[in-house]
N, C-alpha and C positions, 0 to 999 in steps of 0.2 A: 175701136174706141171704147173707153170705159165711161160709165155714167158718173153722176155726181157722188153717188153712194160709194163707188169704188175709189174716187179721188179723196174723199174724206171719210175714213172709217167711223162707223157709228160707235159712240161710247155707251156701253150698256153693261148691266150686270150679267155675268155669265156663270151659270151653275150647271156644269156638266155632271153626268153620272159616269163613273169610271171604276176601273179595278186596278189596284196597286199590286205590283208583283213582289213576291218574296222569294228570293233565289235560294236554292238549296246548296249546301256544301256536302261533301261525302259523309260527314259525321251525322247529318240528319237523315238522309236517305228517304225522306218523306216527300210525297207529291207537293208540287208548288201550290201554296195556298193563295187564294185571292179574296179580297174583301171589297165591299162597296166603298166608294170614295166620292164625297161631294165637295166641290171646290167653288169658292166665290172669287172670281177674277176681277181685280181692280183696274186692269188695263183693257182697252178695246181689243177684241179678237175677231178675226174674220171667220173662224171655224167654231162650231159648237161641239167639238169633240177633242178637247185637250187633255182629258184625264189619261194617265198613262203610268209607266213603270215607276216604282219607288226606287230609293237608293238600294243598290245591290250590295249584298253582304260579301265583301272581299275579305280575304284572310288577314290582310294588313300586316303580316309578320314577315313578308318577303318570300314565303314558301309558295310553291305551286299547289293549286287545288284542282280537283276535277269533281264533277257533279253527276249524280245518278240521273238516268232517264226516268220517265213516269213510273216504270215498273221497278225502280230501285236498282237497276243494273246498268253499269257503265258500258256503253257500246264499244265494241272492239276497235272500230275506226277512231273513235274519240279517245280511247286509251292510247292508241298509237300516236295520234296527233299530240296529245299532252306529253307523252314521253319524248317525242322528238323536239317539242318546244322546250322542255326542260333542258335538253342538251344544247339546242341552238341559241337559246337566250344567253348562254354563257360564252358565245362567240366573242373573242377578244376585240373584234372590230366594233362591237357595241359598247365597250367600256364597262365600267362597274355600276354606273347609275342608269339602270334601264328598268322599265316597267312594262307590263302587258296584261291583257285580259282577253279571253275568248268566251263568248256567250252563245248558248243555243237559244235562239229567239223563240223557237216553237215549243220547247218544253220548259222554258223559264229556268234553265240550268246554267250555272257557271261551270264551263268545261275546263278552264285553266286560268290561273291567276298567279302573277309574279309581281309583287309590289304594286298591285293594281290601285290601291287607295293612296299611293304616294303622289303628291302633287309635283309635277315637273313642268318645265317650260315647253309648251305644246307647239310653238311656232304657228304656222298657218292652219293648224287644226282648230284654232279659235274660230275660223270662218264657219265651222259647222254650227256653233252656237249663234253666231250672228245671223246666219241664214234662217235658222229655226225661228228666231225671234221676229225677223223681218216678215217672213211669210205668215206667221201667226197673227201679228198685229195689223199688218197692212192688207194681207190677203194676196193670193197668187195672181189675181187679175188686176191688181193696182197698177196704175201707170203714172209716171212722173211728167209734169207739164211745164214746158218752157214757154213763156209768153212774151209778146211785144205789145207795149202800150204807148200811147202818144199823149203828150201834154206839155204846154209851155214851149212849143217848138222843138221838142225833143222826143226821139224814139228811144224808149228804155227797154233793154233786153232783160227780162226778169228770170233768174234762175230758179228752178224748182226741184233741184236735187237729181237731175238726170245725168248720170256719169257716162251714159252711152251716146249722148248727143254728138252728131257728126256735122261736118262741113256741109254735106248734102242737106241735112235737116235745116241748118241755118240758111242755106240758099233758098229753100222753100219759104221760110219765114220772111226772108228779104223780099222775094218776089211778091208775096201777099202784101207786105207793108208798102212796097213801091206802088203797087196798083192802087192802094188806098190813098197814098199821098198825091199821086197824079190826078186821081178823080176829084180830089179836093183842091187841085190847082197848085200844089206845093212842089217845088223842084229842089229845095234844099232843106236840110234838117240837122240837128245836133244828135249825137248818139251817146247814150249812157248805159251803164249796167247796174243791175240791182241784185246783189248776192246776199242780201240781208237775212235771208232765211236761216243761215247758219251764223253763229257768232264768229268773231275773228279767229282764224286758224291758230292753233297752238300745237306744240309737240305733246304727244301723250306721255304719261308716266312710263319711263323705260325705253323711250325712243332715243336713238342717237341723233345728234345734230346733223350728221351726214346723210340722213334718210331723205331730206328735202333736196331737190325735187324729184330725183330719179327713182328711188325705191318707192316713195309715196309723195304725192304733191300736197301742198297745203290744202286742207279740206275746205272746199268752197262749194256753194250751191249751183255754180255755173262753170261749165268747162266744155270745150269742144275737142273732138277727136282724141280724147283721153290724154291730151298733151301734158307732159311733165314739166311744167314751168312754175315759177314762184307765184304768179298771180294768174290763175286760170280764168278768172272772171274778166279781167281787162283784156286778156288774150282773146277770149271769145268775142268780146265787144269790138275789138279791132278787126277781127275776121268778118264780123257782121257789117261793119262800116265799109269794108272793101267790097263786099257783095252788093251793098246798096249802091255804091258808086258805079260798080260794073253794070247795074241795071238802070243807070241814068239819073240817079238822085245825088246831088252834091252834099257831102258831109262837111260841116263847118266845125272847126276846133278839134281838140283832142277828145278821145273817149274818156269819160269820167264816171265816177260812182255817183249814184242818185237813188234814193229810195222812192219807188213809184208811189204816186198819190192816189187816193181812192177815187179822185175825180178824173184820172187819166182814162183815155178812151181805149178799150181793147182793140188791137189791130190784127194780131195773128197769134196762133199758138201751135205748139207741136207736142204730141204725146208720145212717150216712149213705148217700147214693147212692154208687154206685161211683166210684172215683177218675176214671175216664174222663169221667163226667158233670161232676165238679167241675172238671176241667181245661178242658173245653169252656166252662163258664160263666166261668171265670177269664179265658180268652183272648178270648172275645167282648166282655167288658166291661172288660178290662184291670184286674181287681180286685187291687189291691196287697196287701190283707190276706190273701186266699186264697194269693197267691204266697208271702208270707213264712211262712205256716203250713205250706205244702207243703215249703218249704225245710227247716224243722225236722223235719217228719215223715220226710222223705227221709233226713236225717242219722240219725235214730233207727233207721230201717229198715236202714241200713248199719252199725249198731253204733257210731255216732259221737255226740258230744254234740249236743244240740239247740240249737245256736248258729249265728250267722251263719257263723263260721269252719268249724264242723263241716259245715254244709250246703254251703257253696261248695266245700269240699274234695271232697265226694262228687260234686258236679256236674263238677268237673274230671276226676275219675277216670272217670266214666261217659262223658264226651265223648272222653276219650283212648282208651278201649277201643272206642268206635265208630269211631275213626280220624279224628275231627275235630281240626283244627289248634288248638293252644293257644298259638301264637306271639302274643305281645303281648296275651294274654288276661288281663284283670283284672276279677274279679267279687267284690263285697263284700256283696251282698244278693240276695234272690230276686225282687224286684219291678222293679229298675232305677231306683229312686229315688236311689240313691247317685250323687253327682256325681264319685266316684272310679272308677266302673265304666268299663272300656275294653274294647271288643271290636271286632275288624275286621269289615267287611262280608263278607269272605271266609269267616270262621268262621260267621257267622249263616247264610250261604247253604249251607254244608256241613251245618249242623244241619237246615235245611229240606229239603235234598236227600235225607236219610234217609227222609222221608215219601213219596218217590216209589218206593221199593223195596218190592215186595210182601212180602218176608220180614219187614219191620218193621211191617206194617200192623196186626197184632194188638196189639203193644205200644204203638206210637206213633200209631195211627190217630186217637185223640182229638184230637191236635194239629191234624191236617189238618181234621178236622170242626169244630174250635173256632176256626180262623182266620176273622176277619171277612171277609165277602164285600163287594166294592165295591158300595155302594148299599144294603146290608142294614140295614133299620131295626132299632134296638135294639142294634146293634153299634157299635164305635168307627169303622167305615167307613160309618156310616149317614148319610142326608141331614140328620139333626138336627145333625150335626157338620160339615156342608158339604163332604163328601168326594165326589170323583168327580162333580162337578156343573158343571164348566166344559167348553168345547168341546174342550180337549186331552185330556180324560179320560173324558167321558161314554160313549164307545163301549166302555169296558171295564167298565161296570156289569154285575154278575153274572158276570164272567169272571175277575176277579182275586181271590185270597184272600191276605190279608196281615195281619201284626201291626204295629200302630201303635206309635209311641213318641214321647212329647212331654215335654220338660222345658224350663225356661227355658234357652235357648242350645243346645238339641239336639232335632232331629226325625229320626225314623227310620221306614222302611217296608220290611219284608222279607216276601217271600211267594212265591207260585207262580201260574202261569197255564199254559194249554195252547194250543198252536198249533192251526190248523185241522185239522192231521193228527193231533191228539191227543198230541203230544209235550210233555213237561214243560219249562217254562222256569222257572228258579229265580232270584230276584233279591234283592238287599239294597242299600238306599241309606241313607246316614247323612249328615247335615250337622250341624256344630257352629259356633256363633258367628255365624250370620246375623243381621243387624240388621233384616231385613224383618219385616213383620207376620206373626204365627204362621199365620194363615189363608192368607196368600200363599205362605208356605213349603210348607204342606201341599198347596196347589194344584199347586205345582211338583213336589213329590214324587209326587202322584197322576199327573201327566203323565209322569213317568219310568216308573212302573209300567204305565201305559196304553201307552207306547211298546213295552215288552217284549211286551205282548199283541198288538201289531200296529197300533196307532193311529198313523197317520202325519200326521194333520192338524195 
């Protein structure tokens, strides 16, 4: 259970001391410079260590670049990797509109860049930005609370933004509520739901009308079992009413909406797993609904409206204060379903590079833990999705961690891997507009990631 401080993030000025990275290109050959950075953060943050890498210097002209190591000499393995990527990024399966970046997180070097500063549709790679903001604003130990209150003969189920609430959780709430009612001599009750924490659901800019309710449900503060229905709050209320009846309390009338009054008596509550667990689940399975709920809860945690606009504004502020480049950055939702989202591969790589820094491990560690592992069953990089299963990528099974992204006309793969010496390599690859079969595009993408890992076949 979390305490009150975890439930309500403290609003305070935050002035971290940090160092901003300056990436080298081959023309400079000089060691990576670092300088002190002082940031004043205007949104509440759970961690006091948000200073981090600055915008990285991509070539921007579509040419591949490699960077020197601290001694000014490009490593043989890195040269081979870059040469292979130069060839493999031209794979016809990837089409003509493709970008990519590979970073050496340990030496602050850009090892390879191909159109890395070009903003493309990133699909579910947007969830990396959403996760970073949620963990930073709310904190990894934050829990979401669903409550039951009583007033005017009505039990009201109050949503608190828990997208992981289950029927078993509702059953426990119902048992507690029934015990309270019976102790008060009550055998019948009305049932209402309060999902007023979020404004009325709307489609995000760039969402197709057909997304509701299967690809993503209308975003409400109350839902049970992740059900994809048009009104998740009323659905949860109806489930709750049935559970009450099964425990011997008669429910009169239909389940309706009602805003809980401050005079209502608290009856029961359920707290979710910690946010770190929720983020891990969301990333492993690329859950759109959890991502959209987290965007709104992040906005509320920062004192902003629980809207697409409020959430994405906070994401930008968090990334800016981490030192991540927002050049050509366009984000309109939390899940990446929006066809108007545009993020450069360079920016996604910078977000992931934060995960390699020990000072961010407490706050952002759940993102690294939640990234699917190549060949991991039950994740979006699992064999059931045909990932990392051809001769060009099989050798990277178990060695690459990455976030997938797939929309019609857009495939992305951004993640990390380690060299044999234990050094971090961070990568991001995005393609838009390829006419190849989706599985063929994914195979080509997996081959690029495996190349970063050191697969030369």
